[in-house]
MIDREN-722136 format. One record per residue: residue number from 0; y, z, x of N, C-alpha, C, O, CB in turn. Coordinates in nm, 3 decimals, always signed. Glycine has a CB too. Layout:
BEGIN
NUM_Y_Z_X_Y_Z_X_Y_Z_X_Y_Z_X_Y_Z_X
...
This chain:
BEGIN
0_-0.119_+0.000_+0.082_+0.000_+0.000_+0.000_+0.126_+0.000_+0.087_+0.224_-0.065_+0.053_+0.000_+0.120_-0.093
1_+0.122_+0.073_+0.199_+0.237_+0.079_+0.287_+0.268_-0.058_+0.347_+0.384_-0.094_+0.364_+0.214_+0.182_+0.397
2_+0.161_-0.136_+0.380_+0.181_-0.269_+0.436_+0.248_-0.362_+0.335_+0.332_-0.444_+0.372_+0.046_-0.329_+0.481
3_+0.214_-0.348_+0.208_+0.273_-0.431_+0.104_+0.422_-0.401_+0.089_+0.502_-0.493_+0.075_+0.200_-0.408_-0.030
4_+0.460_-0.274_+0.092_+0.601_-0.236_+0.083_+0.680_-0.287_+0.205_+0.792_-0.334_+0.191_+0.615_-0.082_+0.072
5_+0.619_-0.277_+0.322_+0.685_-0.325_+0.444_+0.705_-0.475_+0.437_+0.812_-0.525_+0.474_+0.602_-0.287_+0.568
6_+0.603_-0.548_+0.391_+0.614_-0.693_+0.378_+0.723_-0.729_+0.277_+0.805_-0.818_+0.302_+0.478_-0.753_+0.334
7_+0.725_-0.661_+0.164_+0.825_-0.689_+0.060_+0.967_-0.662_+0.112_+1.059_-0.738_+0.084_+0.798_-0.605_-0.066
8_+0.983_-0.554_+0.186_+1.113_-0.521_+0.242_+1.158_-0.627_+0.343_+1.272_-0.672_+0.339_+1.109_-0.383_+0.309
9_+1.069_-0.668_+0.431_+1.102_-0.771_+0.531_+1.135_-0.903_+0.464_+1.229_-0.972_+0.504_+0.985_-0.790_+0.629
10_+1.060_-0.939_+0.361_+1.085_-1.063_+0.288_+1.221_-1.058_+0.219_+1.297_-1.155_+0.224_+0.974_-1.088_+0.186
11_+1.252_-0.947_+0.157_+1.381_-0.931_+0.089_+1.498_-0.942_+0.186_+1.597_-1.010_+0.158_+1.387_-0.798_+0.016
12_+1.487_-0.876_+0.299_+1.594_-0.881_+0.400_+1.608_-1.024_+0.454_+1.720_-1.073_+0.468_+1.565_-0.782_+0.516
13_+1.498_-1.090_+0.485_+1.502_-1.227_+0.537_+1.566_-1.323_+0.439_+1.652_-1.403_+0.476_+1.362_-1.275_+0.572
14_+1.525_-1.315_+0.314_+1.583_-1.403_+0.211_+1.731_-1.372_+0.190_+1.811_-1.463_+0.171_+1.506_-1.388_+0.078
15_+1.766_-1.245_+0.193_+1.906_-1.207_+0.177_+1.994_-1.263_+0.287_+2.103_-1.313_+0.261_+1.920_-1.057_+0.173
16_+1.947_-1.255_+0.409_+2.022_-1.310_+0.523_+2.030_-1.462_+0.512_+2.136_-1.520_+0.535_+1.956_-1.270_+0.656
17_+1.919_-1.527_+0.477_+1.918_-1.672_+0.465_+2.015_-1.721_+0.359_+2.097_-1.808_+0.385_+1.777_-1.721_+0.434
18_+2.006_-1.664_+0.239_+2.090_-1.711_+0.130_+2.237_-1.672_+0.147_+2.324_-1.745_+0.101_+2.039_-1.658_+0.000
19_+2.266_-1.560_+0.209_+2.405_-1.525_+0.230_+2.471_-1.618_+0.330_+2.590_-1.647_+0.318_+2.417_-1.381_+0.277
20_+2.395_-1.666_+0.428_+2.450_-1.760_+0.524_+2.475_-1.897_+0.464_+2.568_-1.965_+0.505_+2.356_-1.773_+0.642
21_+2.395_-1.939_+0.369_+2.408_-2.069_+0.307_+2.524_-2.071_+0.208_+2.586_-2.176_+0.189_+2.278_-2.107_+0.236
22_+2.555_-1.960_+0.146_+2.652_-1.957_+0.038_+2.798_-1.959_+0.083_+2.887_-1.974_+0.000_+2.629_-1.836_-0.043
23_+2.823_-1.944_+0.210_+2.961_-1.938_+0.257_+3.022_-2.077_+0.258_+2.969_-2.169_+0.320_+2.969_-1.875_+0.399
24_+3.134_-2.093_+0.188_+3.201_-2.223_+0.183_+3.352_-2.205_+0.188_+3.426_-2.287_+0.132_+3.161_-2.301_+0.056
25_+3.400_-2.101_+0.254_+3.543_-2.085_+0.273_+3.591_-2.201_+0.361_+3.515_-2.251_+0.443_+3.578_-1.945_+0.337
26_+3.715_-2.242_+0.343_+3.763_-2.350_+0.426_+3.911_-2.375_+0.415_+3.980_-2.316_+0.332_+3.691_-2.474_+0.393
27_+3.960_-2.463_+0.502_+4.102_-2.492_+0.508_+4.125_-2.642_+0.504_+4.035_-2.723_+0.527_+4.164_-2.432_+0.633
28_+4.250_-2.676_+0.475_+4.298_-2.812_+0.488_+4.439_-2.803_+0.546_+4.519_-2.721_+0.504_+4.296_-2.890_+0.350
29_+4.466_-2.888_+0.644_+4.596_-2.887_+0.711_+4.662_-3.022_+0.697_+4.597_-3.126_+0.711_+4.580_-2.848_+0.859
30_+4.792_-3.022_+0.670_+4.867_-3.147_+0.661_+5.005_-3.122_+0.604_+5.041_-3.009_+0.572_+4.793_-3.248_+0.576
31_+5.081_-3.230_+0.592_+5.212_-3.222_+0.526_+5.192_-3.239_+0.376_+5.098_-3.305_+0.332_+5.310_-3.329_+0.583
32_+5.281_-3.180_+0.300_+5.271_-3.188_+0.155_+5.299_-3.331_+0.111_+5.404_-3.388_+0.143_+5.370_-3.088_+0.086
33_+5.205_-3.389_+0.038_+5.217_-3.526_-0.011_+5.267_-3.529_-0.155_+5.344_-3.617_-0.192_+5.083_-3.598_-0.001
34_+5.223_-3.432_-0.236_+5.256_-3.434_-0.378_+5.248_-3.292_-0.434_+5.159_-3.215_-0.398_+5.160_-3.528_-0.456
35_+5.343_-3.258_-0.520_+5.342_-3.131_-0.593_+5.365_-3.163_-0.740_+5.456_-3.239_-0.774_+5.452_-3.031_-0.538
36_+5.282_-3.107_-0.825_+5.301_-3.121_-0.970_+5.313_-2.981_-1.028_+5.228_-2.896_-1.005_+5.182_-3.201_-1.037
37_+5.419_-2.959_-1.105_+5.436_-2.835_-1.180_+5.382_-2.865_-1.319_+5.439_-2.945_-1.393_+5.590_-2.785_-1.184
38_+5.272_-2.800_-1.354_+5.200_-2.836_-1.476_+5.205_-2.726_-1.580_+5.165_-2.612_-1.555_+5.056_-2.869_-1.444
39_+5.255_-2.760_-1.698_+5.261_-2.665_-1.806_+5.343_-2.543_-1.768_+5.444_-2.554_-1.698_+5.122_-2.623_-1.848
40_+5.299_-2.429_-1.813_+5.373_-2.306_-1.789_+5.313_-2.222_-1.678_+5.365_-2.115_-1.645_+5.381_-2.225_-1.915
41_+5.200_-2.269_-1.619_+5.134_-2.174_-1.529_+5.055_-2.231_-1.412_+4.980_-2.155_-1.350_+5.045_-2.094_-1.607
42_+5.066_-2.359_-1.379_+4.986_-2.414_-1.269_+5.075_-2.500_-1.179_+5.157_-2.578_-1.226_+4.867_-2.498_-1.324
43_+5.057_-2.484_-1.049_+5.118_-2.572_-0.950_+5.002_-2.641_-0.879_+4.909_-2.575_-0.832_+5.211_-2.491_-0.847
44_+5.007_-2.774_-0.871_+4.905_-2.851_-0.798_+4.968_-2.909_-0.674_+5.082_-2.956_-0.677_+4.844_-2.963_-0.888
45_+4.894_-2.907_-0.563_+4.943_-2.955_-0.435_+4.837_-3.046_-0.372_+4.718_-3.017_-0.379_+4.977_-2.837_-0.340
46_+4.883_-3.156_-0.311_+4.798_-3.242_-0.230_+4.861_-3.254_-0.092_+4.983_-3.258_-0.079_+4.780_-3.383_-0.296
47_+4.778_-3.259_+0.009_+4.827_-3.274_+0.147_+4.796_-3.415_+0.197_+4.700_-3.478_+0.152_+4.763_-3.167_+0.241
48_+4.880_-3.463_+0.291_+4.860_-3.594_+0.351_+4.735_-3.597_+0.437_+4.683_-3.493_+0.478_+4.980_-3.634_+0.435
49_+4.689_-3.717_+0.462_+4.581_-3.736_+0.557_+4.443_-3.726_+0.497_+4.425_-3.698_+0.379_+4.593_-3.639_+0.666
50_+4.348_-3.749_+0.584_+4.208_-3.740_+0.544_+4.159_-3.598_+0.570_+4.229_-3.517_+0.630_+4.121_-3.843_+0.620
51_+4.042_-3.571_+0.525_+3.985_-3.440_+0.550_+4.003_-3.343_+0.435_+4.013_-3.222_+0.457_+4.043_-3.382_+0.672
52_+4.008_-3.395_+0.311_+4.017_-3.306_+0.196_+3.900_-3.209_+0.196_+3.786_-3.249_+0.217_+4.020_-3.386_+0.064
53_+3.929_-3.081_+0.174_+3.824_-2.980_+0.171_+3.762_-2.978_+0.031_+3.825_-2.930_-0.064_+3.879_-2.839_+0.210
54_+3.640_-3.030_+0.018_+3.574_-3.036_-0.113_+3.433_-2.978_-0.108_+3.346_-3.021_-0.184_+3.568_-3.181_-0.162
55_+3.410_-2.882_-0.020_+3.277_-2.823_-0.006_+3.240_-2.741_-0.129_+3.129_-2.755_-0.182_+3.270_-2.737_+0.119
56_+3.329_-2.656_-0.174_+3.300_-2.566_-0.286_+3.351_-2.624_-0.417_+3.280_-2.621_-0.518_+3.362_-2.429_-0.262
57_+3.471_-2.675_-0.418_+3.533_-2.730_-0.537_+3.557_-2.878_-0.512_+3.613_-2.915_-0.409_+3.667_-2.655_-0.572
58_+3.516_-2.962_-0.603_+3.516_-3.106_-0.579_+3.634_-3.176_-0.646_+3.620_-3.291_-0.688_+3.387_-3.166_-0.628
59_+3.748_-3.110_-0.658_+3.863_-3.164_-0.729_+3.943_-3.269_-0.655_+4.060_-3.289_-0.686_+3.952_-3.054_-0.763
60_+3.885_-3.337_-0.559_+3.949_-3.449_-0.493_+4.068_-3.413_-0.406_+4.163_-3.491_-0.398_+3.992_-3.544_-0.594
61_+4.066_-3.299_-0.342_+4.175_-3.260_-0.255_+4.288_-3.186_-0.324_+4.388_-3.153_-0.261_+4.230_-3.380_-0.189
62_+4.274_-3.160_-0.452_+4.377_-3.086_-0.527_+4.364_-2.938_-0.498_+4.255_-2.880_-0.504_+4.364_-3.113_-0.680
63_+4.478_-2.877_-0.468_+4.488_-2.732_-0.448_+4.577_-2.678_-0.559_+4.678_-2.740_-0.592_+4.545_-2.696_-0.305
64_+4.542_-2.564_-0.616_+4.623_-2.509_-0.725_+4.658_-2.363_-0.701_+4.587_-2.288_-0.634_+4.549_-2.524_-0.857
65_+4.771_-2.326_-0.760_+4.814_-2.186_-0.765_+4.849_-2.158_-0.911_+4.930_-2.228_-0.970_+4.938_-2.157_-0.667
66_+4.788_-2.057_-0.967_+4.816_-2.018_-1.105_+4.924_-1.911_-1.108_+4.934_-1.829_-1.017_+4.687_-1.967_-1.176
67_+5.005_-1.912_-1.212_+5.111_-1.813_-1.227_+5.056_-1.671_-1.230_+5.129_-1.575_-1.202_+5.192_-1.840_-1.353
68_+4.930_-1.655_-1.265_+4.868_-1.522_-1.269_+4.839_-1.467_-1.129_+4.808_-1.349_-1.115_+4.740_-1.527_-1.350
69_+4.848_-1.551_-1.026_+4.827_-1.508_-0.887_+4.939_-1.411_-0.850_+5.057_-1.441_-0.871_+4.823_-1.631_-0.788
70_+4.905_-1.297_-0.795_+5.003_-1.195_-0.758_+5.108_-1.242_-0.658_+5.218_-1.186_-0.654_+4.933_-1.077_-0.703
71_+5.077_-1.343_-0.579_+5.170_-1.396_-0.480_+5.213_-1.539_-0.515_+5.248_-1.617_-0.426_+5.108_-1.393_-0.341
72_+5.211_-1.573_-0.642_+5.245_-1.707_-0.689_+5.379_-1.755_-0.633_+5.386_-1.862_-0.573_+5.249_-1.709_-0.841
73_+5.484_-1.676_-0.652_+5.618_-1.717_-0.609_+5.627_-1.732_-0.457_+5.690_-1.825_-0.407_+5.722_-1.616_-0.657
74_+5.564_-1.641_-0.385_+5.570_-1.645_-0.240_+5.494_-1.766_-0.184_+5.542_-1.833_-0.092_+5.511_-1.515_-0.181
75_+5.377_-1.795_-0.240_+5.300_-1.911_-0.195_+5.374_-2.040_-0.227_+5.384_-2.130_-0.143_+5.160_-1.912_-0.261
76_+5.427_-2.049_-0.348_+5.499_-2.169_-0.389_+5.624_-2.189_-0.304_+5.655_-2.301_-0.265_+5.537_-2.161_-0.539
77_+5.696_-2.080_-0.275_+5.816_-2.088_-0.191_+5.782_-2.136_-0.051_+5.854_-2.218_+0.005_+5.887_-1.952_-0.184
78_+5.674_-2.086_+0.007_+5.634_-2.128_+0.142_+5.598_-2.276_+0.143_+5.633_-2.348_+0.237_+5.514_-2.044_+0.191
79_+5.529_-2.322_+0.040_+5.490_-2.463_+0.032_+5.613_-2.551_+0.014_+5.624_-2.655_+0.078_+5.391_-2.485_-0.084
80_+5.705_-2.511_-0.073_+5.828_-2.590_-0.094_+5.914_-2.596_+0.032_+5.968_-2.701_+0.065_+5.909_-2.531_-0.209
81_+5.926_-2.484_+0.101_+6.006_-2.480_+0.224_+5.948_-2.574_+0.329_+6.021_-2.648_+0.394_+6.015_-2.336_+0.278
82_+5.815_-2.570_+0.345_+5.750_-2.657_+0.443_+5.762_-2.803_+0.401_+5.782_-2.890_+0.486_+5.602_-2.618_+0.458
83_+5.750_-2.830_+0.273_+5.761_-2.969_+0.225_+5.901_-3.023_+0.250_+5.915_-3.136_+0.297_+5.728_-2.977_+0.075
84_+6.003_-2.946_+0.220_+6.139_-2.994_+0.238_+6.177_-3.006_+0.386_+6.265_-3.085_+0.421_+6.237_-2.902_+0.167
85_+6.113_-2.929_+0.474_+6.139_-2.936_+0.617_+6.048_-3.036_+0.688_+6.063_-3.060_+0.808_+6.122_-2.798_+0.679
86_+5.953_-3.095_+0.613_+5.860_-3.190_+0.673_+5.760_-3.126_+0.768_+5.711_-3.192_+0.860_+5.936_-3.295_+0.746
87_+5.731_-2.999_+0.747_+5.640_-2.925_+0.835_+5.496_-2.931_+0.784_+5.470_-2.949_+0.666_+5.685_-2.780_+0.848
88_+5.404_-2.914_+0.876_+5.262_-2.909_+0.844_+5.226_-2.768_+0.797_+5.276_-2.669_+0.851_+5.176_-2.950_+0.966
89_+5.140_-2.761_+0.698_+5.091_-2.632_+0.649_+4.939_-2.632_+0.650_+4.875_-2.737_+0.657_+5.145_-2.601_+0.507
90_+4.883_-2.514_+0.642_+4.738_-2.498_+0.624_+4.717_-2.417_+0.498_+4.775_-2.310_+0.481_+4.671_-2.429_+0.747
91_+4.633_-2.470_+0.409_+4.595_-2.399_+0.287_+4.452_-2.350_+0.306_+4.369_-2.421_+0.361_+4.607_-2.490_+0.159
92_+4.424_-2.230_+0.260_+4.292_-2.170_+0.276_+4.231_-2.143_+0.140_+4.296_-2.089_+0.050_+4.300_-2.039_+0.357
93_+4.104_-2.182_+0.125_+4.027_-2.155_+0.003_+3.920_-2.052_+0.036_+3.847_-2.065_+0.134_+3.962_-2.286_-0.054
94_+3.912_-1.950_-0.046_+3.811_-1.845_-0.032_+3.710_-1.862_-0.144_+3.746_-1.852_-0.261_+3.876_-1.702_-0.035
95_+3.584_-1.888_-0.110_+3.480_-1.914_-0.210_+3.475_-1.804_-0.315_+3.460_-1.833_-0.434_+3.343_-1.927_-0.142
96_+3.488_-1.679_-0.274_+3.481_-1.567_-0.367_+3.594_-1.572_-0.470_+3.584_-1.511_-0.577_+3.485_-1.436_-0.290
97_+3.701_-1.642_-0.438_+3.818_-1.657_-0.527_+3.788_-1.755_-0.639_+3.854_-1.752_-0.743_+3.941_-1.703_-0.447
98_+3.690_-1.842_-0.620_+3.649_-1.938_-0.721_+3.734_-2.064_-0.721_+3.833_-2.074_-0.649_+3.653_-1.875_-0.856
99_+3.694_-2.159_-0.804_+3.767_-2.285_-0.818_+3.873_-2.270_-0.926_+3.862_-2.187_-1.016_+3.670_-2.401_-0.852
100_+3.976_-2.351_-0.915_+4.084_-2.350_-1.013_+4.066_-2.458_-1.118_+3.958_-2.516_-1.131_+4.218_-2.368_-0.943
101_+4.172_-2.483_-1.194_+4.170_-2.589_-1.294_+4.135_-2.722_-1.228_+4.168_-2.743_-1.111_+4.306_-2.598_-1.367
102_+4.070_-2.808_-1.299_+4.029_-2.941_-1.252_+3.938_-2.932_-1.131_+3.935_-3.023_-1.048_+4.152_-3.026_-1.218
103_+3.863_-2.823_-1.121_+3.771_-2.797_-1.009_+3.842_-2.806_-0.874_+3.786_-2.855_-0.776_+3.655_-2.897_-1.013
104_+3.966_-2.757_-0.872_+4.048_-2.758_-0.751_+4.018_-2.637_-0.663_+3.954_-2.541_-0.706_+4.196_-2.760_-0.787
105_+4.064_-2.644_-0.539_+4.061_-2.528_-0.451_+4.179_-2.438_-0.488_+4.293_-2.484_-0.494_+4.068_-2.570_-0.299
106_+4.152_-2.312_-0.514_+4.262_-2.218_-0.535_+4.321_-2.182_-0.399_+4.247_-2.160_-0.303_+4.213_-2.089_-0.611
107_+4.453_-2.178_-0.392_+4.520_-2.143_-0.267_+4.510_-1.992_-0.249_+4.573_-1.916_-0.322_+4.669_-2.191_-0.267
108_+4.432_-1.949_-0.151_+4.419_-1.808_-0.122_+4.530_-1.762_-0.028_+4.591_-1.658_-0.050_+4.282_-1.778_-0.061
109_+4.556_-1.843_+0.077_+4.672_-1.817_+0.161_+4.732_-1.947_+0.211_+4.667_-2.051_+0.214_+4.635_-1.728_+0.279
110_+4.860_-1.938_+0.251_+4.935_-2.051_+0.303_+4.983_-2.013_+0.442_+5.039_-1.904_+0.461_+5.056_-2.090_+0.210
111_+4.963_-2.101_+0.540_+5.012_-2.078_+0.674_+5.113_-2.187_+0.707_+5.081_-2.306_+0.700_+4.895_-2.075_+0.779
112_+5.235_-2.147_+0.742_+5.337_-2.242_+0.785_+5.375_-2.210_+0.928_+5.380_-2.093_+0.968_+5.463_-2.238_+0.691
113_+5.402_-2.313_+1.006_+5.444_-2.296_+1.145_+5.575_-2.370_+1.162_+5.582_-2.490_+1.137_+5.335_-2.347_+1.246
114_+5.680_-2.298_+1.206_+5.813_-2.358_+1.227_+5.851_-2.352_+1.373_+5.959_-2.398_+1.410_+5.920_-2.288_+1.142
């Protein structure tokens, strides 16, 4: 009986490590702002220039969104607008645990601007 419990424990740990490693799909996209759409009363959509759209977790065709319900909505939007008007490159980060946004977009978890 002890061997069976040991085997079950080892199997559970192995499967847990295997599946946790496969499930990670956090990622970034870097570029200049190509397009911003203010949609309805609560969504901002952003597209960045260039190739390399991050579509591992959310397949929304390179669309990144920020919902008004996001606690840092104004700060993220301000950083993106400032970089867009200055012609600067930004990096947007998607966190898998944050989930996908409207239109199966990447939700903007953080914005990095370099001036």
